[in-house]
N, CA, C and O atoms as a CHARMM CRD file, in Angstrom:
* protein
*
  324
    1    1 MET  N     72.29500  69.05100  22.97900 PROA 1      0.00000
    2    1 MET  CA    73.24900  67.62300  22.66500 PROA 1      0.00000
    3    1 MET  C     74.07300  67.24700  23.83500 PROA 1      0.00000
    4    1 MET  O     74.59100  68.06100  24.60000 PROA 1      0.00000
    5    2 GLN  N     74.17000  65.78800  23.93600 PROA 2      0.00000
    6    2 GLN  CA    75.11400  65.46700  25.20200 PROA 2      0.00000
    7    2 GLN  C     76.42400  65.00200  24.22700 PROA 2      0.00000
    8    2 GLN  O     76.37500  64.31400  23.20800 PROA 2      0.00000
    9    3 LEU  N     77.60100  65.59900  24.87400 PROA 3      0.00000
   10    3 LEU  CA    78.70200  65.39200  24.50600 PROA 3      0.00000
   11    3 LEU  C     79.55800  64.62100  25.50300 PROA 3      0.00000
   12    3 LEU  O     79.55400  64.99400  26.67700 PROA 3      0.00000
   13    4 SER  N     80.49900  63.28100  25.02200 PROA 4      0.00000
   14    4 SER  CA    81.32600  62.76800  26.02900 PROA 4      0.00000
   15    4 SER  C     82.98000  62.82100  25.10500 PROA 4      0.00000
   16    4 SER  O     83.15800  62.39000  23.96600 PROA 4      0.00000
   17    5 LEU  N     83.90300  63.39900  25.89800 PROA 5      0.00000
   18    5 LEU  CA    85.00500  63.32700  24.90500 PROA 5      0.00000
   19    5 LEU  C     85.92800  62.32300  26.18500 PROA 5      0.00000
   20    5 LEU  O     85.99800  62.57600  27.38700 PROA 5      0.00000
   21    6 ILE  N     86.35300  61.53300  25.68000 PROA 6      0.00000
   22    6 ILE  CA    87.11200  60.66800  26.12100 PROA 6      0.00000
   23    6 ILE  C     88.50900  60.23500  25.92800 PROA 6      0.00000
   24    6 ILE  O     88.76200  59.90000  24.77100 PROA 6      0.00000
   25    7 SER  N     89.53400  60.15500  26.82400 PROA 7      0.00000
   26    7 SER  CA    90.77200  59.91600  26.32100 PROA 7      0.00000
   27    7 SER  C     91.15700  58.53300  27.08500 PROA 7      0.00000
   28    7 SER  O     90.29700  58.11600  27.86200 PROA 7      0.00000
   29    8 PRO  N     92.17100  57.88800  26.97300 PROA 8      0.00000
   30    8 PRO  CA    92.82800  56.71500  27.14000 PROA 8      0.00000
   31    8 PRO  C     92.63900  56.90600  29.17900 PROA 8      0.00000
   32    8 PRO  O     92.14400  56.08600  29.95300 PROA 8      0.00000
   33    9 GLU  N     93.18400  58.13700  29.46600 PROA 9      0.00000
   34    9 GLU  CA    93.34600  58.40100  30.82600 PROA 9      0.00000
   35    9 GLU  C     91.82600  58.70500  31.53100 PROA 9      0.00000
   36    9 GLU  O     91.70300  58.90800  32.73900 PROA 9      0.00000
   37   10 GLY  N     90.83100  58.70400  30.69100 PROA 10     0.00000
   38   10 GLY  CA    89.75100  58.92900  31.33700 PROA 10     0.00000
   39   10 GLY  C     88.53900  59.85200  30.52300 PROA 10     0.00000
   40   10 GLY  O     88.56400  60.01500  29.30300 PROA 10     0.00000
   41   11 ILE  N     87.54000  60.39000  31.36800 PROA 11     0.00000
   42   11 ILE  CA    86.60500  61.26600  30.94700 PROA 11     0.00000
   43   11 ILE  C     87.29600  62.62600  30.84500 PROA 11     0.00000
   44   11 ILE  O     88.00000  63.03500  31.76900 PROA 11     0.00000
   45   12 VAL  N     87.13300  63.20300  29.92100 PROA 12     0.00000
   46   12 VAL  CA    87.74800  64.72900  29.95500 PROA 12     0.00000
   47   12 VAL  C     86.71700  65.74100  29.84300 PROA 12     0.00000
   48   12 VAL  O     86.95200  66.86400  30.28800 PROA 12     0.00000
   49   13 PHE  N     85.43000  65.43700  29.21800 PROA 13     0.00000
   50   13 PHE  CA    84.24200  66.36400  29.14000 PROA 13     0.00000
   51   13 PHE  C     82.94700  65.82300  28.94200 PROA 13     0.00000
   52   13 PHE  O     82.67100  65.23800  27.89500 PROA 13     0.00000
   53   14 THR  N     82.24400  65.95100  29.73400 PROA 14     0.00000
   54   14 THR  CA    80.67900  65.44300  29.38000 PROA 14     0.00000
   55   14 THR  C     80.00100  66.17200  29.98900 PROA 14     0.00000
   56   14 THR  O     80.13000  66.49200  31.17100 PROA 14     0.00000
   57   15 GLY  N     79.08200  66.56000  29.11700 PROA 15     0.00000
   58   15 GLY  CA    77.89700  67.61500  29.16300 PROA 15     0.00000
   59   15 GLY  C     77.16100  68.30100  27.89200 PROA 15     0.00000
   60   15 GLY  O     77.57800  68.04500  26.76300 PROA 15     0.00000
   61   16 ASP  N     76.16000  69.09600  28.06800 PROA 16     0.00000
   62   16 ASP  CA    75.32500  69.51800  27.07800 PROA 16     0.00000
   63   16 ASP  C     76.28800  70.63000  26.58500 PROA 16     0.00000
   64   16 ASP  O     77.04900  71.38600  27.18800 PROA 16     0.00000
   65   17 VAL  N     75.93200  70.43000  25.04500 PROA 17     0.00000
   66   17 VAL  CA    76.58800  71.61500  24.45700 PROA 17     0.00000
   67   17 VAL  C     75.48000  72.01100  23.12700 PROA 17     0.00000
   68   17 VAL  O     74.46500  71.33100  22.97500 PROA 17     0.00000
   69   18 GLU  N     75.73200  72.93600  22.39300 PROA 18     0.00000
   70   18 GLU  CA    74.83300  73.61500  21.40500 PROA 18     0.00000
   71   18 GLU  C     75.39400  73.00100  19.96800 PROA 18     0.00000
   72   18 GLU  O     74.65000  72.53500  19.10600 PROA 18     0.00000
   73   19 MET  N     76.89100  73.08700  19.85900 PROA 19     0.00000
   74   19 MET  CA    77.43900  72.59700  18.61100 PROA 19     0.00000
   75   19 MET  C     78.83800  72.34400  18.97600 PROA 19     0.00000
   76   19 MET  O     79.46700  72.82200  19.92100 PROA 19     0.00000
   77   20 ILE  N     79.35800  71.22700  17.75800 PROA 20     0.00000
   78   20 ILE  CA    80.65500  70.79600  18.11600 PROA 20     0.00000
   79   20 ILE  C     81.10100  70.94500  17.01900 PROA 20     0.00000
   80   20 ILE  O     80.31200  70.74300  16.09600 PROA 20     0.00000
   81   21 VAL  N     82.64000  71.38500  16.64800 PROA 21     0.00000
   82   21 VAL  CA    83.30100  71.25600  15.41200 PROA 21     0.00000
   83   21 VAL  C     84.55900  70.34900  15.75500 PROA 21     0.00000
   84   21 VAL  O     85.35500  70.56600  16.66900 PROA 21     0.00000
   85   22 ILE  N     84.58800  69.41100  14.95300 PROA 22     0.00000
   86   22 ILE  CA    85.38400  68.03900  15.10400 PROA 22     0.00000
   87   22 ILE  C     86.33700  68.18800  13.72000 PROA 22     0.00000
   88   22 ILE  O     85.99700  68.59100  12.60700 PROA 22     0.00000
   89   23 PRO  N     87.63500  67.72300  14.18400 PROA 23     0.00000
   90   23 PRO  CA    88.75800  67.68900  12.90600 PROA 23     0.00000
   91   23 PRO  C     88.51900  66.09000  12.51400 PROA 23     0.00000
   92   23 PRO  O     89.12600  65.18600  13.08700 PROA 23     0.00000
   93   24 GLY  N     87.64500  65.89200  11.56300 PROA 24     0.00000
   94   24 GLY  CA    87.51400  64.56800  11.02300 PROA 24     0.00000
   95   24 GLY  C     88.89400  64.40100   9.93500 PROA 24     0.00000
   96   24 GLY  O     89.71200  65.28000   9.66200 PROA 24     0.00000
   97   25 ALA  N     88.85500  63.09800   9.46600 PROA 25     0.00000
   98   25 ALA  CA    89.99000  62.57300   9.10000 PROA 25     0.00000
   99   25 ALA  C     90.12000  62.96400   7.51300 PROA 25     0.00000
  100   25 ALA  O     91.16100  62.82000   6.87200 PROA 25     0.00000
  101   26 LYS  N     89.03700  63.42100   7.04800 PROA 26     0.00000
  102   26 LYS  CA    88.86700  64.21800   5.57600 PROA 26     0.00000
  103   26 LYS  C     88.34300  65.79300   5.86300 PROA 26     0.00000
  104   26 LYS  O     87.66800  66.34500   4.99400 PROA 26     0.00000
  105   27 GLY  N     88.64000  66.41800   6.97300 PROA 27     0.00000
  106   27 GLY  CA    88.31600  67.66900   6.80500 PROA 27     0.00000
  107   27 GLY  C     86.92600  67.96400   8.49100 PROA 27     0.00000
  108   27 GLY  O     86.04500  67.23800   8.95200 PROA 27     0.00000
  109   28 ASP  N     87.35400  69.14100   8.81500 PROA 28     0.00000
  110   28 ASP  CA    86.35300  69.44500   9.70900 PROA 28     0.00000
  111   28 ASP  C     84.74700  69.25600   9.60300 PROA 28     0.00000
  112   28 ASP  O     84.18800  69.31400   8.50800 PROA 28     0.00000
  113   29 PHE  N     84.18900  69.07600  10.55600 PROA 29     0.00000
  114   29 PHE  CA    83.13400  69.02500  10.61900 PROA 29     0.00000
  115   29 PHE  C     81.95700  69.23800  11.79000 PROA 29     0.00000
  116   29 PHE  O     82.04400  68.54100  12.80100 PROA 29     0.00000
  117   30 GLY  N     81.07800  70.00300  11.69000 PROA 30     0.00000
  118   30 GLY  CA    80.06200  70.65300  12.54900 PROA 30     0.00000
  119   30 GLY  C     79.00200  69.56500  12.95400 PROA 30     0.00000
  120   30 GLY  O     78.50500  68.80500  12.12300 PROA 30     0.00000
  121   31 VAL  N     78.71100  69.54700  14.21500 PROA 31     0.00000
  122   31 VAL  CA    77.62800  68.80200  14.73800 PROA 31     0.00000
  123   31 VAL  C     76.34200  69.24300  15.60500 PROA 31     0.00000
  124   31 VAL  O     76.47100  69.40800  16.81800 PROA 31     0.00000
  125   32 LEU  N     75.39700  69.38600  15.11800 PROA 32     0.00000
  126   32 LEU  CA    74.05500  69.80800  15.98100 PROA 32     0.00000
  127   32 LEU  C     73.39900  68.73400  16.28700 PROA 32     0.00000
  128   32 LEU  O     73.69500  67.59000  15.94500 PROA 32     0.00000
  129   33 ASP  N     72.43100  69.09400  16.97900 PROA 33     0.00000
  130   33 ASP  CA    71.39700  68.32000  17.87400 PROA 33     0.00000
  131   33 ASP  C     70.58500  67.61700  16.79800 PROA 33     0.00000
  132   33 ASP  O     70.05000  68.28200  15.91100 PROA 33     0.00000
  133   34 ARG  N     70.46600  66.17000  16.85500 PROA 34     0.00000
  134   34 ARG  CA    69.37700  65.57900  15.84700 PROA 34     0.00000
  135   34 ARG  C     70.24600  65.33700  14.37500 PROA 34     0.00000
  136   34 ARG  O     69.75800  65.20400  13.25200 PROA 34     0.00000
  137   35 HSD  N     71.58900  65.32700  14.73700 PROA 35     0.00000
  138   35 HSD  CA    72.11100  65.18100  13.30800 PROA 35     0.00000
  139   35 HSD  C     72.31400  63.79800  13.12100 PROA 35     0.00000
  140   35 HSD  O     72.43400  63.03700  14.08100 PROA 35     0.00000
  141   36 ALA  N     72.36800  63.35400  11.72800 PROA 36     0.00000
  142   36 ALA  CA    72.15100  62.01400  11.07700 PROA 36     0.00000
  143   36 ALA  C     73.31800  60.88500  11.81300 PROA 36     0.00000
  144   36 ALA  O     74.38700  61.39300  12.15100 PROA 36     0.00000
  145   37 PRO  N     73.19200  59.87700  11.98000 PROA 37     0.00000
  146   37 PRO  CA    74.03000  59.23400  12.73600 PROA 37     0.00000
  147   37 PRO  C     75.06300  58.68900  11.64800 PROA 37     0.00000
  148   37 PRO  O     74.81100  58.31300  10.50300 PROA 37     0.00000
  149   38 PHE  N     76.48500  58.75300  12.40800 PROA 38     0.00000
  150   38 PHE  CA    77.52300  58.16300  11.45300 PROA 38     0.00000
  151   38 PHE  C     78.63200  58.07600  12.27900 PROA 38     0.00000
  152   38 PHE  O     78.47300  58.56700  13.39600 PROA 38     0.00000
  153   39 MET  N     79.97600  57.46300  11.97600 PROA 39     0.00000
  154   39 MET  CA    81.01200  57.08900  12.91800 PROA 39     0.00000
  155   39 MET  C     82.09400  57.50400  11.81300 PROA 39     0.00000
  156   39 MET  O     81.94800  57.23400  10.62100 PROA 39     0.00000
  157   40 THR  N     83.30400  58.25900  12.38800 PROA 40     0.00000
  158   40 THR  CA    84.42600  58.41500  11.29400 PROA 40     0.00000
  159   40 THR  C     85.57400  58.67800  12.37700 PROA 40     0.00000
  160   40 THR  O     85.47700  58.97600  13.56800 PROA 40     0.00000
  161   41 MET  N     86.61900  58.48200  11.62000 PROA 41     0.00000
  162   41 MET  CA    88.17700  58.59000  12.32400 PROA 41     0.00000
  163   41 MET  C     88.44100  59.88900  12.39500 PROA 41     0.00000
  164   41 MET  O     87.85400  60.64700  11.62300 PROA 41     0.00000
  165   42 LEU  N     89.25400  60.32500  13.21300 PROA 42     0.00000
  166   42 LEU  CA    89.52600  61.76200  13.68100 PROA 42     0.00000
  167   42 LEU  C     90.99600  61.95600  13.37300 PROA 42     0.00000
  168   42 LEU  O     91.71400  60.95900  13.44800 PROA 42     0.00000
  169   43 ARG  N     91.51000  63.07500  13.04900 PROA 43     0.00000
  170   43 ARG  CA    92.87300  63.51100  12.53400 PROA 43     0.00000
  171   43 ARG  C     93.19900  64.47300  14.34300 PROA 43     0.00000
  172   43 ARG  O     92.39200  64.61600  15.26200 PROA 43     0.00000
  173   44 LYS  N     94.52400  64.90500  14.26600 PROA 44     0.00000
  174   44 LYS  CA    95.07600  65.81400  15.25300 PROA 44     0.00000
  175   44 LYS  C     94.40500  67.36300  14.75800 PROA 44     0.00000
  176   44 LYS  O     94.36000  67.85100  13.62900 PROA 44     0.00000
  177   45 GLY  N     93.97800  67.83700  15.89700 PROA 45     0.00000
  178   45 GLY  CA    93.24100  69.36600  15.85600 PROA 45     0.00000
  179   45 GLY  C     92.56000  69.36100  17.04200 PROA 45     0.00000
  180   45 GLY  O     92.47600  68.52700  17.94400 PROA 45     0.00000
  181   46 PRO  N     92.03200  70.58200  16.85300 PROA 46     0.00000
  182   46 PRO  CA    90.84300  71.21900  17.95900 PROA 46     0.00000
  183   46 PRO  C     89.31300  70.61900  17.71000 PROA 46     0.00000
  184   46 PRO  O     88.66800  70.41800  16.68000 PROA 46     0.00000
  185   47 VAL  N     89.04300  70.43700  19.02900 PROA 47     0.00000
  186   47 VAL  CA    87.49500  69.89800  19.08400 PROA 47     0.00000
  187   47 VAL  C     86.97900  71.26800  19.86700 PROA 47     0.00000
  188   47 VAL  O     87.20400  71.55100  21.04300 PROA 47     0.00000
  189   48 THR  N     86.25600  72.01000  18.93600 PROA 48     0.00000
  190   48 THR  CA    85.53800  73.20000  19.58200 PROA 48     0.00000
  191   48 THR  C     84.21300  72.89800  20.00000 PROA 48     0.00000
  192   48 THR  O     83.50100  72.12600  19.35900 PROA 48     0.00000
  193   49 LEU  N     83.77000  73.58500  21.25800 PROA 49     0.00000
  194   49 LEU  CA    82.23100  73.34200  21.78800 PROA 49     0.00000
  195   49 LEU  C     81.71100  74.65800  21.90300 PROA 49     0.00000
  196   49 LEU  O     82.33800  75.62300  22.34000 PROA 49     0.00000
  197   50 TYR  N     80.29300  74.66000  21.40900 PROA 50     0.00000
  198   50 TYR  CA    79.95900  75.97800  21.39900 PROA 50     0.00000
  199   50 TYR  C     78.63600  76.07900  22.36400 PROA 50     0.00000
  200   50 TYR  O     77.90700  75.10100  22.53200 PROA 50     0.00000
  201   51 GLN  N     78.42200  77.18800  22.90400 PROA 51     0.00000
  202   51 GLN  CA    77.24300  77.28800  23.85500 PROA 51     0.00000
  203   51 GLN  C     76.53300  78.81600  23.68200 PROA 51     0.00000
  204   51 GLN  O     77.10700  79.90000  23.57300 PROA 51     0.00000
  205   52 ASN  N     75.22100  78.54900  23.69300 PROA 52     0.00000
  206   52 ASN  CA    74.70500  80.16900  23.54400 PROA 52     0.00000
  207   52 ASN  C     75.26500  80.93300  22.27100 PROA 52     0.00000
  208   52 ASN  O     75.43000  82.15200  22.21200 PROA 52     0.00000
  209   53 GLY  N     75.54600  79.96500  21.20300 PROA 53     0.00000
  210   53 GLY  CA    76.03200  80.77300  19.82800 PROA 53     0.00000
  211   53 GLY  C     77.37200  81.30200  20.02600 PROA 53     0.00000
  212   53 GLY  O     77.69800  82.14900  19.19400 PROA 53     0.00000
  213   54 HSD  N     78.32600  80.98200  21.01800 PROA 54     0.00000
  214   54 HSD  CA    79.75200  81.50800  21.18300 PROA 54     0.00000
  215   54 HSD  C     80.48700  80.24400  21.50900 PROA 54     0.00000
  216   54 HSD  O     79.96400  79.23800  21.98800 PROA 54     0.00000
  217   55 LYS  N     81.71300  80.39000  21.21100 PROA 55     0.00000
  218   55 LYS  CA    82.68200  79.11300  21.46100 PROA 55     0.00000
  219   55 LYS  C     82.99300  79.38700  22.89700 PROA 55     0.00000
  220   55 LYS  O     83.25000  80.45900  23.44400 PROA 55     0.00000
  221   56 HSD  N     82.89100  77.86100  23.51300 PROA 56     0.00000
  222   56 HSD  CA    82.67900  77.90600  24.92800 PROA 56     0.00000
  223   56 HSD  C     84.18400  77.35800  25.65700 PROA 56     0.00000
  224   56 HSD  O     84.75800  77.82000  26.64400 PROA 56     0.00000
  225   57 GLN  N     84.60100  76.11900  24.70800 PROA 57     0.00000
  226   57 GLN  CA    85.77500  75.58700  25.14900 PROA 57     0.00000
  227   57 GLN  C     86.35600  74.81300  24.12300 PROA 57     0.00000
  228   57 GLN  O     85.69400  74.18400  23.29700 PROA 57     0.00000
  229   58 VAL  N     87.91400  74.86300  24.17800 PROA 58     0.00000
  230   58 VAL  CA    88.55300  74.09800  22.76000 PROA 58     0.00000
  231   58 VAL  C     89.40400  73.09800  23.76300 PROA 58     0.00000
  232   58 VAL  O     89.72500  73.37400  24.91800 PROA 58     0.00000
  233   59 PHE  N     89.66300  72.00400  23.13200 PROA 59     0.00000
  234   59 PHE  CA    90.19700  70.89800  23.42800 PROA 59     0.00000
  235   59 PHE  C     91.21900  70.44200  22.21300 PROA 59     0.00000
  236   59 PHE  O     90.85400  70.53700  21.04100 PROA 59     0.00000
  237   60 ASN  N     92.38600  69.99400  22.53600 PROA 60     0.00000
  238   60 ASN  CA    93.11600  69.84900  20.96000 PROA 60     0.00000
  239   60 ASN  C     93.34100  68.02900  21.47500 PROA 60     0.00000
  240   60 ASN  O     93.55800  67.51000  22.57000 PROA 60     0.00000
  241   61 ILE  N     93.19500  67.58000  20.35400 PROA 61     0.00000
  242   61 ILE  CA    93.17700  65.83000  20.30600 PROA 61     0.00000
  243   61 ILE  C     94.29800  65.33800  19.17100 PROA 61     0.00000
  244   61 ILE  O     94.53200  65.85600  18.07900 PROA 61     0.00000
  245   62 SER  N     94.79600  64.39200  19.66900 PROA 62     0.00000
  246   62 SER  CA    95.79900  63.99200  18.51800 PROA 62     0.00000
  247   62 SER  C     95.28000  62.72900  17.55300 PROA 62     0.00000
  248   62 SER  O     95.97300  61.95900  16.88700 PROA 62     0.00000
  249   63 GLY  N     94.04500  62.76700  17.67900 PROA 63     0.00000
  250   63 GLY  CA    93.48700  61.99500  16.74700 PROA 63     0.00000
  251   63 GLY  C     92.49400  60.82700  17.24800 PROA 63     0.00000
  252   63 GLY  O     92.66800  60.66500  18.45600 PROA 63     0.00000
  253   64 GLY  N     91.45400  59.90900  16.70100 PROA 64     0.00000
  254   64 GLY  CA    90.71600  59.10300  17.41800 PROA 64     0.00000
  255   64 GLY  C     89.52700  58.73300  16.47900 PROA 64     0.00000
  256   64 GLY  O     89.61800  58.63700  15.25500 PROA 64     0.00000
  257   65 PHE  N     88.51400  58.55900  17.14300 PROA 65     0.00000
  258   65 PHE  CA    87.04800  58.06300  16.45700 PROA 65     0.00000
  259   65 PHE  C     85.98000  58.90800  16.95200 PROA 65     0.00000
  260   65 PHE  O     86.14700  59.26500  18.11800 PROA 65     0.00000
  261   66 CYS  N     84.93100  59.32500  16.38600 PROA 66     0.00000
  262   66 CYS  CA    83.81400  59.66900  16.65200 PROA 66     0.00000
  263   66 CYS  C     82.48700  59.28400  16.13300 PROA 66     0.00000
  264   66 CYS  O     82.15400  59.19100  14.95200 PROA 66     0.00000
  265   67 GLU  N     81.74100  59.06100  17.24800 PROA 67     0.00000
  266   67 GLU  CA    80.23800  58.46900  16.79200 PROA 67     0.00000
  267   67 GLU  C     79.07900  59.62100  16.99900 PROA 67     0.00000
  268   67 GLU  O     79.00600  60.17900  18.09400 PROA 67     0.00000
  269   68 VAL  N     78.36500  59.89700  16.16100 PROA 68     0.00000
  270   68 VAL  CA    77.17500  60.60600  16.23800 PROA 68     0.00000
  271   68 VAL  C     76.23800  59.87300  16.08800 PROA 68     0.00000
  272   68 VAL  O     76.11900  59.04600  15.18400 PROA 68     0.00000
  273   69 ILE  N     75.27900  60.15300  17.17800 PROA 69     0.00000
  274   69 ILE  CA    73.83700  59.82800  17.09300 PROA 69     0.00000
  275   69 ILE  C     72.75700  60.64100  17.53700 PROA 69     0.00000
  276   69 ILE  O     72.92500  61.16400  18.63800 PROA 69     0.00000
  277   70 PRO  N     71.78500  60.85300  16.99800 PROA 70     0.00000
  278   70 PRO  CA    70.77100  61.99400  16.99000 PROA 70     0.00000
  279   70 PRO  C     70.74400  62.85100  18.32400 PROA 70     0.00000
  280   70 PRO  O     70.39800  64.00800  18.08500 PROA 70     0.00000
  281   71 ASP  N     70.95800  62.65500  19.39300 PROA 71     0.00000
  282   71 ASP  CA    71.14900  63.61400  20.63900 PROA 71     0.00000
  283   71 ASP  C     72.54100  63.19800  21.46400 PROA 71     0.00000
  284   71 ASP  O     72.61100  63.24000  22.69200 PROA 71     0.00000
  285   72 ARG  N     73.40600  62.87700  20.77600 PROA 72     0.00000
  286   72 ARG  CA    74.74300  62.62300  21.64200 PROA 72     0.00000
  287   72 ARG  C     75.78300  62.22600  20.45700 PROA 72     0.00000
  288   72 ARG  O     75.54100  61.63200  19.40600 PROA 72     0.00000
  289   73 CYS  N     77.06800  62.75700  20.97100 PROA 73     0.00000
  290   73 CYS  CA    78.45900  62.63800  20.31300 PROA 73     0.00000
  291   73 CYS  C     79.34600  62.15100  21.25800 PROA 73     0.00000
  292   73 CYS  O     79.37500  62.53700  22.42600 PROA 73     0.00000
  293   74 ILE  N     80.17200  61.19300  20.70600 PROA 74     0.00000
  294   74 ILE  CA    81.22800  60.85500  21.55600 PROA 74     0.00000
  295   74 ILE  C     82.10200  60.82900  20.60600 PROA 74     0.00000
  296   74 ILE  O     81.96100  60.58300  19.40800 PROA 74     0.00000
  297   75 VAL  N     83.39500  61.21100  21.46800 PROA 75     0.00000
  298   75 VAL  CA    84.59300  61.40600  20.66000 PROA 75     0.00000
  299   75 VAL  C     85.44200  60.57700  21.70300 PROA 75     0.00000
  300   75 VAL  O     85.40000  60.75500  22.92100 PROA 75     0.00000
  301   76 LEU  N     86.16800  59.70700  21.08800 PROA 76     0.00000
  302   76 LEU  CA    87.40500  58.74400  21.72500 PROA 76     0.00000
  303   76 LEU  C     88.36700  59.27000  21.24700 PROA 76     0.00000
  304   76 LEU  O     88.61600  59.03700  20.06400 PROA 76     0.00000
  305   77 ALA  N     89.05000  59.97500  21.85800 PROA 77     0.00000
  306   77 ALA  CA    90.49600  60.40600  21.26300 PROA 77     0.00000
  307   77 ALA  C     91.73400  59.96800  21.69000 PROA 77     0.00000
  308   77 ALA  O     91.84500  59.76400  22.89900 PROA 77     0.00000
  309   78 ASP  N     92.60900  59.79300  21.03900 PROA 78     0.00000
  310   78 ASP  CA    94.05100  58.91700  21.44700 PROA 78     0.00000
  311   78 ASP  C     94.77200  59.97600  22.43800 PROA 78     0.00000
  312   78 ASP  O     95.44000  59.39300  23.29200 PROA 78     0.00000
  313   79 SER  N     94.79100  60.88300  22.50000 PROA 79     0.00000
  314   79 SER  CA    95.09200  61.84500  23.74600 PROA 79     0.00000
  315   79 SER  C     94.33900  63.19300  23.58600 PROA 79     0.00000
  316   79 SER  O     93.79400  63.37600  22.49700 PROA 79     0.00000
  317   80 VAL  N     94.23900  64.16700  24.53900 PROA 80     0.00000
  318   80 VAL  CA    93.47700  65.38000  24.85000 PROA 80     0.00000
  319   80 VAL  C     94.48500  66.44700  25.57200 PROA 80     0.00000
  320   80 VAL  O     95.10100  66.15300  26.59600 PROA 80     0.00000
  321   81 GLU  N     94.58000  67.64500  24.96500 PROA 81     0.00000
  322   81 GLU  CA    95.32500  68.81000  25.59700 PROA 81     0.00000
  323   81 GLU  C     94.36800  69.58100  25.96600 PROA 81     0.00000
  324   81 GLU  O     94.61700  70.64800  26.52900 PROA 81     0.00000
């Protein structure tokens, strides 16, 4: 699945991942390829990327929005560390 993590400063990460765990406004959620489409607000917390069944990279965000479509996830973060 293609992930784009974008902050006001620009693109922080873009690439293929196996799974993403994201801090949603009402709790953390995981996204796999072919997930049902939805859009949600995000809260402060870690965005964790998984590849080959292992934690690959972690980005801390301060909130924002996420859009999921079957083959892509776009995270628009207020800020990213």
